[in-house]
C-alpha positions in Angstrom: -0.1 0.1 -0.2 1.3 3.4 -0.7 0.4 6.9 0.7 -1.9 7.2 -2.1 -4.2 5.2 0.1 -4.8 8.3 2.2 -5.7 10.0 -1.0 -8.2 7.6 -1.5 -9.7 8.1 2.2 -10.0 11.8 1.3 -11.9 11.6 -1.8 -14.0 9.1 -0.4 -14.3 11.7 2.9 -15.5 14.5 0.8 -17.7 11.9 -1.1 -19.8 11.3 2.0 -19.9 14.9 3.1 -21.3 15.9 0.0 -23.7 13.5 0.4 -24.9 14.3 3.7 -24.3 18.2 2.9 -26.7 17.8 0.1 -29.6 16.3 1.9 -29.4 18.6 4.6 -30.3 21.8 2.4 -33.7 20.7 2.5 -33.6 20.2 6.7 -31.8 23.3 7.5 -34.4 25.3 5.6 -37.3 23.6 6.0 -38.9 26.4 8.2 -38.5 28.8 5.7 -39.2 26.7 2.6 -42.3 24.7 3.9 -43.7 28.4 4.6 -43.2 30.0 1.1 -44.4 26.9 -1.0 -47.1 26.4 1.9 -46.2 22.8 2.6 -47.3 21.2 5.8 -45.5 18.5 8.4 -47.2 15.6 6.6 -46.3 16.9 3.1 -42.6 17.3 4.4 -43.0 14.2 5.7 -43.8 12.4 2.7 -41.1 14.2 0.8 -38.4 12.8 3.3 -39.9 9.3 3.0 -39.6 9.5 -0.4 -35.9 10.4 -0.1 -35.7 7.3 2.2 -37.6 5.0 0.0 -35.4 5.8 -2.8 -32.2 5.7 -0.8 -32.9 2.1 0.7 -33.7 0.4 -2.5 -30.5 1.9 -4.1 -28.5 1.1 -1.4 -28.8 -2.6 -2.4 -28.7 -2.0 -6.1 -26.1 0.5 -5.9 -23.6 -1.6 -3.6 -24.4 -4.7 -6.3 -23.6 -2.1 -8.9 -20.5 -1.1 -7.5 -19.4 -4.7 -6.6 -19.6 -5.4 -10.5 -18.9 -2.1 -12.0 -15.9 -1.5 -9.5 -15.3 1.7 -7.3 -14.2 3.9 -9.6 -16.8 3.9 -12.2 -19.7 2.7 -9.6 -19.2 5.4 -7.2 -18.6 8.2 -10.2 -21.7 7.3 -11.6 -23.9 7.4 -8.3 -22.8 11.0 -7.4 -23.2 12.5 -10.6 -26.9 11.3 -10.4 -27.5 12.8 -7.5 -25.6 16.1 -8.1 -28.2 16.2 -10.8 -31.0 15.7 -8.7 -29.9 18.3 -6.2 -29.7 20.9 -8.8 -33.4 20.1 -9.7 -34.3 21.1 -6.3 -33.9 24.7 -6.9 -36.7 24.5 -9.3 -39.4 23.0 -7.2 -42.8 24.4 -7.1 -44.8 22.5 -4.6 -45.2 19.5 -2.3 -45.2 17.1 -5.6 -42.0 18.3 -7.0 -40.5 18.5 -3.6 -41.4 14.6 -3.2 -40.3 13.5 -6.8 -36.8 15.5 -6.5 -36.2 13.9 -2.9 -37.0 10.5 -4.6 -34.2 11.3 -7.3 -32.0 12.5 -4.6 -32.0 9.1 -2.8 -31.7 7.0 -5.7 -28.0 8.7 -6.7 -27.1 9.0 -2.7 -27.8 5.2 -2.5 -24.5 4.3 -3.9 -22.5 6.3 -2.0 -21.5 4.5 1.3 -21.3 1.1 -0.1 -18.9 2.7 -2.6 -17.1 4.2 0.0 -16.8 1.1 2.3 -15.3 -1.2 -0.7 -12.8 1.7 -1.1 -11.3 1.4 2.0 -11.5 -2.0 2.2 -9.8 -2.6 -1.0 -6.9 0.1 0.0 -6.4 -0.3 4.0 -5.1 -3.2 6.0 -6.9 -4.6 8.8 -4.8 -2.4 11.4 -5.6 0.8 9.4 -9.1 -0.5 8.3 -11.2 1.2 11.1 -9.6 4.3 11.5 -10.1 5.2 7.6 -13.7 3.8 7.7 -14.5 6.4 10.4 -12.7 9.2 8.2 -14.6 8.1 4.9 -17.8 7.3 6.1 -19.0 8.4 9.5 -16.5 11.4 9.8 -17.4 12.4 6.0 -20.8 12.5 6.8 -20.8 14.1 9.8 -18.4 16.8 8.1 -21.1 17.6 5.8 -23.9 17.8 8.9 -21.8 20.2 10.5 -20.9 22.6 7.6 -24.6 22.2 6.4 -26.4 24.3 9.0 -24.2 27.5 9.4 -23.5 27.6 5.6 -26.5 26.9 3.9 -28.1 29.3 6.1 -25.5 31.9 5.1 -25.7 30.9 1.6 -29.7 30.9 1.7 -29.5 34.6 3.0 -26.9 35.6 -0.3 -28.8 33.8 -3.0 -32.0 32.5 -1.7 -32.7 29.1 -0.6 -33.1 28.3 -4.3 -29.6 29.1 -5.2 -28.6 27.3 -2.0 -29.3 24.1 -4.1 -27.8 25.4 -7.1 -24.2 26.0 -5.1 -24.4 22.4 -3.6 -24.9 21.2 -7.0 -22.3 23.1 -8.6 -19.8 21.4 -5.6 -20.9 18.2 -6.5 -19.8 18.7 -10.1 -16.4 19.6 -9.0 -16.4 16.4 -7.2 -17.2 14.3 -10.1 -14.3 15.7 -12.4 -11.6 15.4 -9.6 -13.0 11.6 -8.8 -12.2 10.6 -12.4 -9.1 12.5 -12.8 -7.6 11.0 -9.6 -8.8 7.5 -8.9 -7.2 4.5 -9.7 -8.0 1.1 -8.7 -5.4 -0.5 -6.4 -2.7 -2.9 -8.0 -2.8 -4.9 -4.8 -5.8 -5.2 -2.2 -5.4 -4.8 1.0 -6.8 -7.8 1.8 -6.5 -11.4 1.7 -8.4 -11.8 -1.2 -7.7 -10.1 -4.8 -9.7 -7.2 -6.2 -10.6 -9.7 -9.4 -12.8 -12.1 -7.3 -16.3 -12.3 -8.4 -19.1 -10.8 -5.8 -20.8 -13.9 -3.7 -24.0 -14.6 -4.9 -27.0 -12.9 -3.1 -28.5 -16.2 -2.0 -25.4 -17.2 -0.5 -25.3 -14.1 1.6 -28.7 -14.0 2.4 -28.0 -17.7 3.9 -25.6 -16.3 6.3 -27.0 -15.5 9.9 -24.2 -12.9 10.0 -26.0 -10.8 7.2 -29.5 -11.3 8.9 -28.0 -9.8 12.0 -26.5 -6.9 10.7 -29.6 -6.2 8.7 -31.7 -6.4 11.7 -29.5 -4.2 14.0 -29.6 -1.6 11.5 -33.2 -1.8 10.8 -33.3 -1.4 14.6 -30.6 1.5 15.2 -31.1 3.6 11.7 -34.3 5.5 12.1 -33.1 7.1 15.3 -30.2 9.0 12.8 -32.5 9.4 10.1 -34.5 11.4 13.0 -31.4 13.4 13.7 -30.7 14.3 10.5 -34.1 15.6 8.9 -36.1 16.6 12.1 -34.0 18.7 14.6 -34.4 22.1 12.8 -38.1 21.5 13.0 -37.8 19.9 16.8 -36.1 23.2 17.1 -38.5 25.5 15.7 -41.7 23.9 16.8 -40.7 22.5 20.7 -38.1 25.2 21.7 -39.2 28.2 19.7 -35.8 28.7 17.5 -35.5 30.9 14.8 -33.6 29.7 11.6 -30.6 31.7 12.7 -30.6 29.8 15.9 -31.0 26.7 14.4 -28.1 27.8 12.2 -25.8 28.5 15.2 -27.2 25.0 17.2 -28.0 22.1 14.5 -24.2 21.3 13.5 -23.6 20.6 17.0 -24.8 17.2 17.4 -22.9 16.1 14.2 -19.9 17.9 15.1 -19.4 15.3 18.2 -20.2 12.8 15.6 -17.3 13.8 13.2 -14.8 13.8 16.5 -16.2 10.2 17.7 -16.1 8.4 14.5 -12.4 9.0 14.2 -12.1 8.4 18.1 -14.0 5.0 17.9 -12.3 4.4 15.0 -8.8 4.7 16.4 -9.4 3.2 19.6 -10.8 0.3 17.7 -7.7 -0.1 15.6 -5.2 0.4 18.7 -7.0 -2.2 20.7 -6.3 -4.8 17.5 -2.5 -3.5 17.2 -2.2 -4.4 21.5 -3.1 -7.6 20.6 -7.1 -8.0 21.2 -9.2 -9.9 18.6 -10.8 -7.9 16.1 -14.2 -9.2 17.3 -13.2 -8.0 20.9 -12.1 -4.8 19.9 -15.0 -3.9 17.3 -17.7 -5.2 19.9 -16.2 -3.6 23.2 -16.1 -0.2 21.7 -19.8 -0.6 20.2 -21.1 -2.0 23.7 -19.8 1.6 25.3 -21.4 3.2 22.8 -24.7 1.5 22.8 -25.0 2.1 26.9 -24.1 6.0 26.5 -27.4 6.5 24.2 -30.1 7.0 26.7 -28.2 9.8 28.1 -30.0 11.9 25.4 -33.7 11.4 26.6 -32.9 14.0 28.7 -33.5 16.7 26.2 -37.0 16.4 27.0 -36.6 18.1 29.9 -33.6 20.4 29.1 -34.0 24.1 30.3 -33.4 25.4 26.7 -32.9 25.0 22.9 -29.0 24.7 23.7 -28.8 22.2 26.4 -31.4 19.9 24.5 -28.4 20.2 21.5 -26.2 19.3 24.0 -27.8 16.4 25.1 -28.8 15.0 21.7 -24.9 15.4 20.8 -24.5 12.6 23.3 -26.5 10.2 21.0 -24.6 11.4 18.0 -21.1 11.0 19.9 -22.3 7.5 21.0 -23.3 6.9 17.2 -20.0 8.2 15.9 -18.1 5.0 18.1 -21.0 2.8 17.0 -21.4 3.3 13.0 -17.6 3.2 12.6 -17.2 -0.2 14.3 -20.3 -1.3 12.7 -19.2 -0.6 9.2 -15.8 -1.8 9.9 -17.2 -5.2 11.4 -18.9 -5.6 7.7 -15.3 -5.4 6.1 -13.6 -7.8 8.7 -16.6 -10.3 7.9 -17.0 -10.4 4.1 -14.3 -10.0 1.3 -13.8 -6.9 -0.7 -15.6 -7.9 -3.8 -19.0 -8.3 -1.8 -18.9 -5.5 0.9 -20.6 -3.2 -1.6 -23.5 -5.8 -1.5 -23.4 -6.4 2.1 -23.3 -2.6 3.0 -26.1 -2.2 0.6 -28.1 -4.4 2.0 -27.7 -3.3 5.7 -28.6 0.3 4.0 -31.4 -0.6 2.6 -32.9 -2.7 6.0 -32.1 0.9 7.6 -33.5 2.9 4.9 -36.9 1.0 5.2 -37.0 1.3 8.8 -36.2 5.2 8.6 -39.1 5.5 5.8 -41.5 3.9 7.9 -40.3 6.1 11.1 -40.7 9.3 8.6 -44.1 8.5 8.0 -44.9 8.1 11.4 -42.8 10.9 13.3 -44.9 13.7 11.1 -48.1 12.3 12.4 -47.2 11.8 16.1 -45.4 15.1 16.1 -48.7 16.7 14.9 -50.7 14.6 17.4 -48.6 14.4 20.4 -45.2 16.3 20.3 -41.6 15.0 19.8 -41.3 13.4 23.4 -42.1 9.8 22.4 -39.6 10.0 19.6 -36.8 11.3 21.7 -37.8 8.0 24.1 -37.5 5.6 21.5 -34.2 7.3 20.3 -32.5 6.3 23.8 -33.5 2.7 23.5 -33.0 1.3 19.7 -29.0 1.0 20.0 -29.0 -1.0 23.3 -31.3 -3.0 21.1 -29.7 -3.3 18.0 -26.3 -4.5 20.5 -28.3 -7.4 21.8 -28.8 -8.3 18.1 -25.5 -8.4 17.1 -24.2 -10.1 20.2 -26.8 -12.9 19.3 -26.2 -13.4 15.8 -22.4 -12.6 15.2 -20.9 -14.7 18.0 -17.7 -14.5 16.8 -15.5 -12.2 14.0 -13.8 -14.0 11.4 -13.5 -13.7 7.6 -16.5 -16.3 6.3 -16.1 -18.3 3.2 -18.5 -18.6 0.5 -18.7 -22.2 1.0 -19.3 -21.9 4.8 
C-alpha cells in the first residue's frame, strides 16, 4: 500500500460529506421552504419518506452495481446522478415537485456508502481499517452535516433558498471531475483476497445468519439517525421556538461530536487490535460502550432551553460515531472486498426501510402529540441493536463463500 491510500480516504471523505451536505439543505431550510411553498409537516414527512424509500432500495442496487462495475465507475456515476437531482431542487414549485426530486436524490445517494466502504477495504489493511473507515464514512458524513447548517443559512441569505441548491450542485460537479481524474484501482488489494474475485451470489449472502444480524440491527438503530438528520431543525423550531438563525447556530453541534467520535472510535478500535485484542473483541467492546451511552439523550425532553437540548442530543451522536464506524468496519472484517458493497447496501436498505416507515410516523406523532415519544425511542434502540449483533455474530472472522 502506498501513501495514495490516504488520497483515496480523502476522496471518500468528501463524497460522504457532500452526500450529507446535499440532503441537509432541505432539512436546514425546511421552516422557510415550507412556509414559502405552503407545505405542512405531513407533506414534508412524505417528501422525506420519498428520499428514504429511494435511498433504501438503491442502497442494495447501488452496492451490487459497485461490486460489479468497480469502485471508480460505480461511485462516480452515483455522485453524478445525485448532483443533478440536487440541482433540480432549485426549480421546486410545490409538494409534488419536492417529493419527486427528493426521490431522485435518494436514488443517486444510495450508492455512496457502499462505494466508500469498498474503496476503504480495497486500500487499507486491517490494522488501519477502522480509522480509515471512520474518516471516509461516518467522519465525512458528520462533516457534511456540521458544515451544512451555518453555511446553508448563510448561502440562502445571499442567494435565496433556491440558490443554495444550485451552490451545492456545483460542488458536486467539481467532485465528480476530480474523482475521475484522480482515482485509480489499487494494484494489490489490502485484504487476503484479490480485487478480481467475483461478488458472492445474493442467495449465498442471504443464507448467512451474520448478514441477517447486520440487517436486523441496522433496521433497529437507523431510524434514530434519520430522525436526527431530518428533524432537528423542525424540533428546535416547533418545540423550542428557535429562529432560523438560531437553528443555524445549533443544529451542527450534534454532528460535530459525531465527526470527532468517528475518528476516535476508529482509532481506539485499531489501537486495541494492535495491542493484541482480537478484531471481534475490539469492535464489540467499543460498540457496547457506545450503545450504553445513548439513553442519556432522552434527557433532552426536560432540558431548560434549546442549547442544552442540543447538547444532550449530541451525546447520542457522539455515541453513534463510535458505534457506526465499528459497525461498518465489522462488515469489512467479515466479508471479502468483492462483496462488501453488496452487504453494506443490504444493511443500508434495511435501515432505510425502517427510516422510511419512521419518517411517515414521526410527522403524524408530532402533529398528534409532540417530539417526546420520538426522543424516548431514540434513547433505547441502540442497546436493542447491540443485543441483536451479539446474538447473531458471536465470532468475528473472515467468512468463506462455502462456509
